[in-house]
mmCIF file as gemmi writes it, N, C-alpha and C atoms, coordinates in Angstrom:
data_model
loop_
_atom_site.group_PDB
_atom_site.id
_atom_site.type_symbol
_atom_site.label_atom_id
_atom_site.label_alt_id
_atom_site.label_comp_id
_atom_site.label_asym_id
_atom_site.label_entity_id
_atom_site.label_seq_id
_atom_site.pdbx_PDB_ins_code
_atom_site.Cartn_x
_atom_site.Cartn_y
_atom_site.Cartn_z
_atom_site.occupancy
_atom_site.B_iso_or_equiv
_atom_site.pdbx_formal_charge
_atom_site.auth_seq_id
_atom_site.auth_asym_id
_atom_site.pdbx_PDB_model_num
ATOM 1 N N . MET Axp A 1 ? -13.796 -135.395 -53.59 1 0 ? 1 A 1
ATOM 2 C CA . MET Axp A 1 ? -14.539 -135.136 -52.386 1 0 ? 1 A 1
ATOM 3 C C . MET Axp A 1 ? -13.551 -134.707 -51.306 1 0 ? 1 A 1
ATOM 4 N N . ALA Axp A 2 ? -13.864 -133.656 -50.643 1 0 ? 2 A 1
ATOM 5 C CA . ALA Axp A 2 ? -13.003 -133.156 -49.566 1 0 ? 2 A 1
ATOM 6 C C . ALA Axp A 2 ? -13.478 -133.738 -48.244 1 0 ? 2 A 1
ATOM 7 N N . ILE Axp A 3 ? -12.516 -134.219 -47.472 1 0 ? 3 A 1
ATOM 8 C CA . ILE Axp A 3 ? -12.797 -134.781 -46.158 1 0 ? 3 A 1
ATOM 9 C C . ILE Axp A 3 ? -11.818 -134.162 -45.178 1 0 ? 3 A 1
ATOM 10 N N . SER Axp A 4 ? -12.304 -133.865 -44.009 1 0 ? 4 A 1
ATOM 11 C CA . SER Axp A 4 ? -11.443 -133.291 -42.975 1 0 ? 4 A 1
ATOM 12 C C . SER Axp A 4 ? -11.325 -134.284 -41.825 1 0 ? 4 A 1
ATOM 13 N N . ILE Axp A 5 ? -10.092 -134.552 -41.397 1 0 ? 5 A 1
ATOM 14 C CA . ILE Axp A 5 ? -9.865 -135.444 -40.256 1 0 ? 5 A 1
ATOM 15 C C . ILE Axp A 5 ? -8.833 -134.817 -39.328 1 0 ? 5 A 1
ATOM 16 N N . GLN Axp A 6 ? -8.87 -135.23 -38.086 1 0 ? 6 A 1
ATOM 17 C CA . GLN Axp A 6 ? -7.853 -134.809 -37.133 1 0 ? 6 A 1
ATOM 18 C C . GLN Axp A 6 ? -6.962 -136.009 -36.844 1 0 ? 6 A 1
ATOM 19 N N . LEU Axp A 7 ? -5.676 -135.811 -36.979 1 0 ? 7 A 1
ATOM 20 C CA . LEU Axp A 7 ? -4.708 -136.866 -36.714 1 0 ? 7 A 1
ATOM 21 C C . LEU Axp A 7 ? -4.133 -136.699 -35.322 1 0 ? 7 A 1
ATOM 22 N N . LEU Axp A 8 ? -3.753 -137.811 -34.728 1 0 ? 8 A 1
ATOM 23 C CA . LEU Axp A 8 ? -2.99 -137.736 -33.487 1 0 ? 8 A 1
ATOM 24 C C . LEU Axp A 8 ? -1.648 -137.098 -33.806 1 0 ? 8 A 1
ATOM 25 N N . ALA Axp A 9 ? -1.061 -136.457 -32.83 1 0 ? 9 A 1
ATOM 26 C CA . ALA Axp A 9 ? 0.196 -135.724 -33.049 1 0 ? 9 A 1
ATOM 27 C C . ALA Axp A 9 ? 1.277 -136.627 -33.652 1 0 ? 9 A 1
ATOM 28 N N . ASP Axp A 10 ? 1.387 -137.852 -33.17 1 0 ? 10 A 1
ATOM 29 C CA . ASP Axp A 10 ? 2.396 -138.782 -33.682 1 0 ? 10 A 1
ATOM 30 C C . ASP Axp A 10 ? 2.162 -139.079 -35.159 1 0 ? 10 A 1
ATOM 31 N N . ALA Axp A 11 ? 0.922 -139.336 -35.525 1 0 ? 11 A 1
ATOM 32 C CA . ALA Axp A 11 ? 0.612 -139.636 -36.917 1 0 ? 11 A 1
ATOM 33 C C . ALA Axp A 11 ? 0.882 -138.428 -37.806 1 0 ? 11 A 1
ATOM 34 N N . GLU Axp A 12 ? 0.564 -137.256 -37.312 1 0 ? 12 A 1
ATOM 35 C CA . GLU Axp A 12 ? 0.808 -136.043 -38.087 1 0 ? 12 A 1
ATOM 36 C C . GLU Axp A 12 ? 2.311 -135.823 -38.304 1 0 ? 12 A 1
ATOM 37 N N . GLN Axp A 13 ? 3.102 -136.063 -37.277 1 0 ? 13 A 1
ATOM 38 C CA . GLN Axp A 13 ? 4.559 -135.925 -37.413 1 0 ? 13 A 1
ATOM 39 C C . GLN Axp A 13 ? 5.102 -136.932 -38.417 1 0 ? 13 A 1
ATOM 40 N N . ARG Axp A 14 ? 4.608 -138.15 -38.355 1 0 ? 14 A 1
ATOM 41 C CA . ARG Axp A 14 ? 5.059 -139.176 -39.291 1 0 ? 14 A 1
ATOM 42 C C . ARG Axp A 14 ? 4.674 -138.813 -40.722 1 0 ? 14 A 1
ATOM 43 N N . LEU Axp A 15 ? 3.458 -138.289 -40.894 1 0 ? 15 A 1
ATOM 44 C CA . LEU Axp A 15 ? 3.009 -137.867 -42.218 1 0 ? 15 A 1
ATOM 45 C C . LEU Axp A 15 ? 3.865 -136.715 -42.737 1 0 ? 15 A 1
ATOM 46 N N . ASP Axp A 16 ? 4.14 -135.74 -41.891 1 0 ? 16 A 1
ATOM 47 C CA . ASP Axp A 16 ? 5.011 -134.623 -42.283 1 0 ? 16 A 1
ATOM 48 C C . ASP Axp A 16 ? 6.381 -135.132 -42.719 1 0 ? 16 A 1
ATOM 49 N N . PHE Axp A 17 ? 6.954 -136.031 -41.93 1 0 ? 17 A 1
ATOM 50 C CA . PHE Axp A 17 ? 8.276 -136.586 -42.233 1 0 ? 17 A 1
ATOM 51 C C . PHE Axp A 17 ? 8.248 -137.332 -43.565 1 0 ? 17 A 1
ATOM 52 N N . LEU Axp A 18 ? 7.216 -138.158 -43.766 1 0 ? 18 A 1
ATOM 53 C CA . LEU Axp A 18 ? 7.094 -138.922 -45.006 1 0 ? 18 A 1
ATOM 54 C C . LEU Axp A 18 ? 6.997 -137.991 -46.207 1 0 ? 18 A 1
ATOM 55 N N . ALA Axp A 19 ? 6.185 -136.968 -46.085 1 0 ? 19 A 1
ATOM 56 C CA . ALA Axp A 19 ? 6.017 -136.025 -47.191 1 0 ? 19 A 1
ATOM 57 C C . ALA Axp A 19 ? 7.334 -135.329 -47.523 1 0 ? 19 A 1
ATOM 58 N N . VAL Axp A 20 ? 8.047 -134.869 -46.515 1 0 ? 20 A 1
ATOM 59 C CA . VAL Axp A 20 ? 9.321 -134.179 -46.731 1 0 ? 20 A 1
ATOM 60 C C . VAL Axp A 20 ? 10.345 -135.131 -47.342 1 0 ? 20 A 1
ATOM 61 N N . GLN Axp A 21 ? 10.454 -136.326 -46.79 1 0 ? 21 A 1
ATOM 62 C CA . GLN Axp A 21 ? 11.464 -137.275 -47.252 1 0 ? 21 A 1
ATOM 63 C C . GLN Axp A 21 ? 11.215 -137.771 -48.675 1 0 ? 21 A 1
ATOM 64 N N . THR Axp A 22 ? 9.942 -137.853 -49.071 1 0 ? 22 A 1
ATOM 65 C CA . THR Axp A 22 ? 9.629 -138.379 -50.401 1 0 ? 22 A 1
ATOM 66 C C . THR Axp A 22 ? 9.37 -137.286 -51.429 1 0 ? 22 A 1
ATOM 67 N N . GLY Axp A 23 ? 9.302 -136.038 -50.978 1 0 ? 23 A 1
ATOM 68 C CA . GLY Axp A 23 ? 9.044 -134.95 -51.905 1 0 ? 23 A 1
ATOM 69 C C . GLY Axp A 23 ? 7.61 -134.902 -52.403 1 0 ? 23 A 1
ATOM 70 N N . ARG Axp A 24 ? 6.725 -135.59 -51.702 1 0 ? 24 A 1
ATOM 71 C CA . ARG Axp A 24 ? 5.314 -135.586 -52.074 1 0 ? 24 A 1
ATOM 72 C C . ARG Axp A 24 ? 4.557 -134.661 -51.128 1 0 ? 24 A 1
ATOM 73 N N . THR Axp A 25 ? 3.359 -134.299 -51.527 1 0 ? 25 A 1
ATOM 74 C CA . THR Axp A 25 ? 2.529 -133.514 -50.623 1 0 ? 25 A 1
ATOM 75 C C . THR Axp A 25 ? 1.866 -134.454 -49.62 1 0 ? 25 A 1
ATOM 76 N N . LYS Axp A 26 ? 1.416 -133.883 -48.524 1 0 ? 26 A 1
ATOM 77 C CA . LYS Axp A 26 ? 0.691 -134.697 -47.546 1 0 ? 26 A 1
ATOM 78 C C . LYS Axp A 26 ? -0.588 -135.249 -48.167 1 0 ? 26 A 1
ATOM 79 N N . ASP Axp A 27 ? -1.231 -134.473 -49.04 1 0 ? 27 A 1
ATOM 80 C CA . ASP Axp A 27 ? -2.443 -134.951 -49.71 1 0 ? 27 A 1
ATOM 81 C C . ASP Axp A 27 ? -2.17 -136.219 -50.521 1 0 ? 27 A 1
ATOM 82 N N . VAL Axp A 28 ? -1.072 -136.204 -51.256 1 0 ? 28 A 1
ATOM 83 C CA . VAL Axp A 28 ? -0.719 -137.374 -52.077 1 0 ? 28 A 1
ATOM 84 C C . VAL Axp A 28 ? -0.443 -138.57 -51.174 1 0 ? 28 A 1
ATOM 85 N N . CYS Axp A 29 ? 0.299 -138.356 -50.106 1 0 ? 29 A 1
ATOM 86 C CA . CYS Axp A 29 ? 0.6 -139.448 -49.176 1 0 ? 29 A 1
ATOM 87 C C . CYS Axp A 29 ? -0.68 -140.005 -48.561 1 0 ? 29 A 1
ATOM 88 N N . LEU Axp A 30 ? -1.549 -139.125 -48.104 1 0 ? 30 A 1
ATOM 89 C CA . LEU Axp A 30 ? -2.803 -139.571 -47.488 1 0 ? 30 A 1
ATOM 90 C C . LEU Axp A 30 ? -3.685 -140.315 -48.48 1 0 ? 30 A 1
ATOM 91 N N . ARG Axp A 31 ? -3.743 -139.836 -49.704 1 0 ? 31 A 1
ATOM 92 C CA . ARG Axp A 31 ? -4.555 -140.51 -50.719 1 0 ? 31 A 1
ATOM 93 C C . ARG Axp A 31 ? -4.063 -141.938 -50.921 1 0 ? 31 A 1
ATOM 94 N N . GLU Axp A 32 ? -2.749 -142.116 -51.011 1 0 ? 32 A 1
ATOM 95 C CA . GLU Axp A 32 ? -2.202 -143.463 -51.208 1 0 ? 32 A 1
ATOM 96 C C . GLU Axp A 32 ? -2.423 -144.33 -49.977 1 0 ? 32 A 1
ATOM 97 N N . ILE Axp A 33 ? -2.24 -143.764 -48.809 1 0 ? 33 A 1
ATOM 98 C CA . ILE Axp A 33 ? -2.474 -144.513 -47.567 1 0 ? 33 A 1
ATOM 99 C C . ILE Axp A 33 ? -3.92 -144.998 -47.5 1 0 ? 33 A 1
ATOM 100 N N . ILE Axp A 34 ? -4.847 -144.111 -47.836 1 0 ? 34 A 1
ATOM 101 C CA . ILE Axp A 34 ? -6.267 -144.476 -47.788 1 0 ? 34 A 1
ATOM 102 C C . ILE Axp A 34 ? -6.593 -145.542 -48.824 1 0 ? 34 A 1
ATOM 103 N N . GLU Axp A 35 ? -6.085 -145.393 -50.039 1 0 ? 35 A 1
ATOM 104 C CA . GLU Axp A 35 ? -6.364 -146.374 -51.08 1 0 ? 35 A 1
ATOM 105 C C . GLU Axp A 35 ? -5.831 -147.749 -50.705 1 0 ? 35 A 1
ATOM 106 N N . ARG Axp A 36 ? -4.609 -147.795 -50.197 1 0 ? 36 A 1
ATOM 107 C CA . ARG Axp A 36 ? -4.041 -149.082 -49.788 1 0 ? 36 A 1
ATOM 108 C C . ARG Axp A 36 ? -4.788 -149.661 -48.588 1 0 ? 36 A 1
ATOM 109 N N . GLY Axp A 37 ? -5.136 -148.794 -47.664 1 0 ? 37 A 1
ATOM 110 C CA . GLY Axp A 37 ? -5.879 -149.244 -46.494 1 0 ? 37 A 1
ATOM 111 C C . GLY Axp A 37 ? -7.248 -149.779 -46.854 1 0 ? 37 A 1
ATOM 112 N N . LEU Axp A 38 ? -7.913 -149.128 -47.814 1 0 ? 38 A 1
ATOM 113 C CA . LEU Axp A 38 ? -9.217 -149.611 -48.262 1 0 ? 38 A 1
ATOM 114 C C . LEU Axp A 38 ? -9.096 -150.99 -48.891 1 0 ? 38 A 1
ATOM 115 N N . GLU Axp A 39 ? -8.066 -151.19 -49.691 1 0 ? 39 A 1
ATOM 116 C CA . GLU Axp A 39 ? -7.844 -152.509 -50.295 1 0 ? 39 A 1
ATOM 117 C C . GLU Axp A 39 ? -7.664 -153.566 -49.216 1 0 ? 39 A 1
ATOM 118 N N . ASP Axp A 40 ? -6.861 -153.258 -48.219 1 0 ? 40 A 1
ATOM 119 C CA . ASP Axp A 40 ? -6.644 -154.21 -47.129 1 0 ? 40 A 1
ATOM 120 C C . ASP Axp A 40 ? -7.934 -154.511 -46.38 1 0 ? 40 A 1
ATOM 121 N N . MET Axp A 41 ? -8.715 -153.469 -46.104 1 0 ? 41 A 1
ATOM 122 C CA . MET Axp A 41 ? -9.967 -153.664 -45.373 1 0 ? 41 A 1
ATOM 123 C C . MET Axp A 41 ? -10.973 -154.451 -46.208 1 0 ? 41 A 1
ATOM 124 N N . GLU Axp A 42 ? -11.042 -154.167 -47.504 1 0 ? 42 A 1
ATOM 125 C CA . GLU Axp A 42 ? -11.937 -154.938 -48.378 1 0 ? 42 A 1
ATOM 126 C C . GLU Axp A 42 ? -11.53 -156.399 -48.379 1 0 ? 42 A 1
ATOM 127 N N . ASP Axp A 43 ? -10.237 -156.667 -48.551 1 0 ? 43 A 1
ATOM 128 C CA . ASP Axp A 43 ? -9.75 -158.047 -48.537 1 0 ? 43 A 1
ATOM 129 C C . ASP Axp A 43 ? -10.116 -158.738 -47.227 1 0 ? 43 A 1
ATOM 130 N N . TYR Axp A 44 ? -9.875 -158.066 -46.124 1 0 ? 44 A 1
ATOM 131 C CA . TYR Axp A 44 ? -10.136 -158.657 -44.809 1 0 ? 44 A 1
ATOM 132 C C . TYR Axp A 44 ? -11.618 -158.956 -44.62 1 0 ? 44 A 1
ATOM 133 N N . TYR Axp A 45 ? -12.467 -157.967 -44.834 1 0 ? 45 A 1
ATOM 134 C CA . TYR Axp A 45 ? -13.895 -158.15 -44.581 1 0 ? 45 A 1
ATOM 135 C C . TYR Axp A 45 ? -14.526 -159.151 -45.532 1 0 ? 45 A 1
ATOM 136 N N . LEU Axp A 46 ? -14.132 -159.119 -46.805 1 0 ? 46 A 1
ATOM 137 C CA . LEU Axp A 46 ? -14.68 -160.083 -47.75 1 0 ? 46 A 1
ATOM 138 C C . LEU Axp A 46 ? -14.216 -161.5 -47.416 1 0 ? 46 A 1
ATOM 139 N N . ALA Axp A 47 ? -12.966 -161.642 -47.018 1 0 ? 47 A 1
ATOM 140 C CA . ALA Axp A 47 ? -12.459 -162.961 -46.621 1 0 ? 47 A 1
ATOM 141 C C . ALA Axp A 47 ? -13.162 -163.452 -45.357 1 0 ? 47 A 1
ATOM 142 N N . ALA Axp A 48 ? -13.412 -162.562 -44.425 1 0 ? 48 A 1
ATOM 143 C CA . ALA Axp A 48 ? -14.103 -162.945 -43.19 1 0 ? 48 A 1
ATOM 144 C C . ALA Axp A 48 ? -15.512 -163.429 -43.5 1 0 ? 48 A 1
ATOM 145 N N . GLU Axp A 49 ? -16.177 -162.791 -44.464 1 0 ? 49 A 1
ATOM 146 C CA . GLU Axp A 49 ? -17.52 -163.228 -44.857 1 0 ? 49 A 1
ATOM 147 C C . GLU Axp A 49 ? -17.484 -164.617 -45.469 1 0 ? 49 A 1
ATOM 148 N N . VAL Axp A 50 ? -16.504 -164.875 -46.331 1 0 ? 50 A 1
ATOM 149 C CA . VAL Axp A 50 ? -16.373 -166.202 -46.938 1 0 ? 50 A 1
ATOM 150 C C . VAL Axp A 50 ? -16.077 -167.239 -45.855 1 0 ? 50 A 1
ATOM 151 N N . LEU Axp A 51 ? -15.183 -166.914 -44.944 1 0 ? 51 A 1
ATOM 152 C CA . LEU Axp A 51 ? -14.858 -167.841 -43.863 1 0 ? 51 A 1
ATOM 153 C C . LEU Axp A 51 ? -16.099 -168.185 -43.052 1 0 ? 51 A 1
ATOM 154 N N . GLU Axp A 52 ? -16.925 -167.211 -42.775 1 0 ? 52 A 1
ATOM 155 C CA . GLU Axp A 52 ? -18.158 -167.467 -42.018 1 0 ? 52 A 1
ATOM 156 C C . GLU Axp A 52 ? -19.093 -168.379 -42.799 1 0 ? 52 A 1
ATOM 157 N N . ARG Axp A 53 ? -19.183 -168.185 -44.11 1 0 ? 53 A 1
ATOM 158 C CA . ARG Axp A 53 ? -20.022 -169.064 -44.934 1 0 ? 53 A 1
ATOM 159 C C . ARG Axp A 53 ? -19.465 -170.476 -44.955 1 0 ? 53 A 1
ATOM 160 N N . VAL Axp A 54 ? -18.142 -170.609 -45.006 1 0 ? 54 A 1
ATOM 161 C CA . VAL Axp A 54 ? -17.519 -171.934 -44.984 1 0 ? 54 A 1
ATOM 162 C C . VAL Axp A 54 ? -17.814 -172.615 -43.646 1 0 ? 54 A 1
ATOM 163 N N . ARG Axp A 55 ? -17.599 -171.899 -42.563 1 0 ? 55 A 1
ATOM 164 C CA . ARG Axp A 55 ? -17.828 -172.476 -41.226 1 0 ? 55 A 1
ATOM 165 C C . ARG Axp A 55 ? -19.282 -172.869 -41 1 0 ? 55 A 1
ATOM 166 N N . SER Axp A 56 ? -20.202 -172.116 -41.597 1 0 ? 56 A 1
ATOM 167 C CA . SER Axp A 56 ? -21.623 -172.409 -41.403 1 0 ? 56 A 1
ATOM 168 C C . SER Axp A 56 ? -22.146 -173.424 -42.414 1 0 ? 56 A 1
ATOM 169 N N . GLY Axp A 57 ? -21.276 -173.886 -43.315 1 0 ? 57 A 1
ATOM 170 C CA . GLY Axp A 57 ? -21.673 -174.895 -44.297 1 0 ? 57 A 1
ATOM 171 C C . GLY Axp A 57 ? -22.382 -174.324 -45.512 1 0 ? 57 A 1
ATOM 172 N N . LYS Axp A 58 ? -22.392 -173.029 -45.663 1 0 ? 58 A 1
ATOM 173 C CA . LYS Axp A 58 ? -23.065 -172.386 -46.795 1 0 ? 58 A 1
ATOM 174 C C . LYS Axp A 58 ? -22.153 -172.207 -48 1 0 ? 58 A 1
ATOM 175 N N . GLU Axp A 59 ? -20.873 -172.477 -47.829 1 0 ? 59 A 1
ATOM 176 C CA . GLU Axp A 59 ? -19.893 -172.3 -48.907 1 0 ? 59 A 1
ATOM 177 C C . GLU Axp A 59 ? -19.136 -173.612 -49.079 1 0 ? 59 A 1
ATOM 178 N N . GLN Axp A 60 ? -19.095 -174.117 -50.304 1 0 ? 60 A 1
ATOM 179 C CA . GLN Axp A 60 ? -18.4 -175.361 -50.606 1 0 ? 60 A 1
ATOM 180 C C . GLN Axp A 60 ? -16.893 -175.114 -50.678 1 0 ? 60 A 1
ATOM 181 N N . VAL Axp A 61 ? -16.125 -176.043 -50.159 1 0 ? 61 A 1
ATOM 182 C CA . VAL Axp A 61 ? -14.666 -175.956 -50.197 1 0 ? 61 A 1
ATOM 183 C C . VAL Axp A 61 ? -14.135 -177.169 -50.95 1 0 ? 61 A 1
ATOM 184 N N . TYR Axp A 62 ? -13.156 -176.923 -51.805 1 0 ? 62 A 1
ATOM 185 C CA . TYR Axp A 62 ? -12.57 -178.002 -52.608 1 0 ? 62 A 1
ATOM 186 C C . TYR Axp A 62 ? -11.075 -178.064 -52.346 1 0 ? 62 A 1
ATOM 187 N N . SER Axp A 63 ? -10.546 -179.27 -52.324 1 0 ? 63 A 1
ATOM 188 C CA . SER Axp A 63 ? -9.102 -179.44 -52.167 1 0 ? 63 A 1
ATOM 189 C C . SER Axp A 63 ? -8.429 -179.153 -53.507 1 0 ? 63 A 1
ATOM 190 N N . ALA Axp A 64 ? -7.121 -178.951 -53.457 1 0 ? 64 A 1
ATOM 191 C CA . ALA Axp A 64 ? -6.36 -178.719 -54.696 1 0 ? 64 A 1
ATOM 192 C C . ALA Axp A 64 ? -6.49 -179.927 -55.619 1 0 ? 64 A 1
ATOM 193 N N . ALA Axp A 65 ? -6.475 -181.122 -55.052 1 0 ? 65 A 1
ATOM 194 C CA . ALA Axp A 65 ? -6.602 -182.34 -55.856 1 0 ? 65 A 1
ATOM 195 C C . ALA Axp A 65 ? -7.954 -182.401 -56.565 1 0 ? 65 A 1
ATOM 196 N N . GLU Axp A 66 ? -9.015 -182.004 -55.859 1 0 ? 66 A 1
ATOM 197 C CA . GLU Axp A 66 ? -10.346 -181.989 -56.476 1 0 ? 66 A 1
ATOM 198 C C . GLU Axp A 66 ? -10.419 -180.979 -57.619 1 0 ? 66 A 1
ATOM 199 N N . VAL Axp A 67 ? -9.815 -179.836 -57.44 1 0 ? 67 A 1
ATOM 200 C CA . VAL Axp A 67 ? -9.825 -178.801 -58.48 1 0 ? 67 A 1
ATOM 201 C C . VAL Axp A 67 ? -9.025 -179.277 -59.681 1 0 ? 67 A 1
ATOM 202 N N . LYS Axp A 68 ? -7.847 -179.85 -59.444 1 0 ? 68 A 1
ATOM 203 C CA . LYS Axp A 68 ? -7.031 -180.362 -60.554 1 0 ? 68 A 1
ATOM 204 C C . LYS Axp A 68 ? -7.801 -181.42 -61.345 1 0 ? 68 A 1
ATOM 205 N N . LYS Axp A 69 ? -8.457 -182.326 -60.625 1 0 ? 69 A 1
ATOM 206 C CA . LYS Axp A 69 ? -9.22 -183.391 -61.283 1 0 ? 69 A 1
ATOM 207 C C . LYS Axp A 69 ? -10.375 -182.8 -62.1 1 0 ? 69 A 1
ATOM 208 N N . ALA Axp A 70 ? -11.106 -181.866 -61.529 1 0 ? 70 A 1
ATOM 209 C CA . ALA Axp A 70 ? -12.234 -181.244 -62.228 1 0 ? 70 A 1
ATOM 210 C C . ALA Axp A 70 ? -11.789 -180.503 -63.48 1 0 ? 70 A 1
ATOM 211 N N . LEU Axp A 71 ? -10.572 -179.961 -63.459 1 0 ? 71 A 1
ATOM 212 C CA . LEU Axp A 71 ? -10.04 -179.225 -64.602 1 0 ? 71 A 1
ATOM 213 C C . LEU Axp A 71 ? -9.253 -180.114 -65.565 1 0 ? 71 A 1
ATOM 214 N N . GLY Axp A 72 ? -9.167 -181.406 -65.249 1 0 ? 72 A 1
ATOM 215 C CA . GLY Axp A 72 ? -8.424 -182.325 -66.096 1 0 ? 72 A 1
ATOM 216 C C . GLY Axp A 72 ? -6.917 -182.151 -66.005 1 0 ? 72 A 1
ATOM 217 N N . LEU Axp A 73 ? -6.442 -181.679 -64.864 1 0 ? 73 A 1
ATOM 218 C CA . LEU Axp A 73 ? -5.009 -181.438 -64.689 1 0 ? 73 A 1
ATOM 219 C C . LEU Axp A 73 ? -4.359 -182.447 -63.738 1 0 ? 73 A 1
ATOM 220 N N . ASP Axp A 74 ? -5.014 -183.578 -63.512 1 0 ? 74 A 1
ATOM 221 C CA . ASP Axp A 74 ? -4.537 -184.524 -62.506 1 0 ? 74 A 1
ATOM 222 C C . ASP Axp A 74 ? -3.63 -185.615 -63.071 1 0 ? 74 A 1
ATOM 223 N N . ASP Axp A 75 ? -2.833 -185.297 -64.098 1 0 ? 75 A 1
ATOM 224 C CA . ASP Axp A 75 ? -1.96 -186.313 -64.716 1 0 ? 75 A 1
ATOM 225 C C . ASP Axp A 75 ? -0.955 -186.787 -63.723 1 0 ? 75 A 1
């Protein structure tokens, strides 16, 4: 899928520099930046949802000791 975006001048200069220094194309650099950024955003938003469920009492929380005991690892 083709997407068009406008970068701030500073970001564009940094992207140009990164591409030149690493011998990669700007497309390759942007693809990796987006993929890593998506992973970070997914982690953040999903964790925030779990935290909200914990705070509201909708999500059960267990201590490490409780988990070890439940798994039979509490020797």
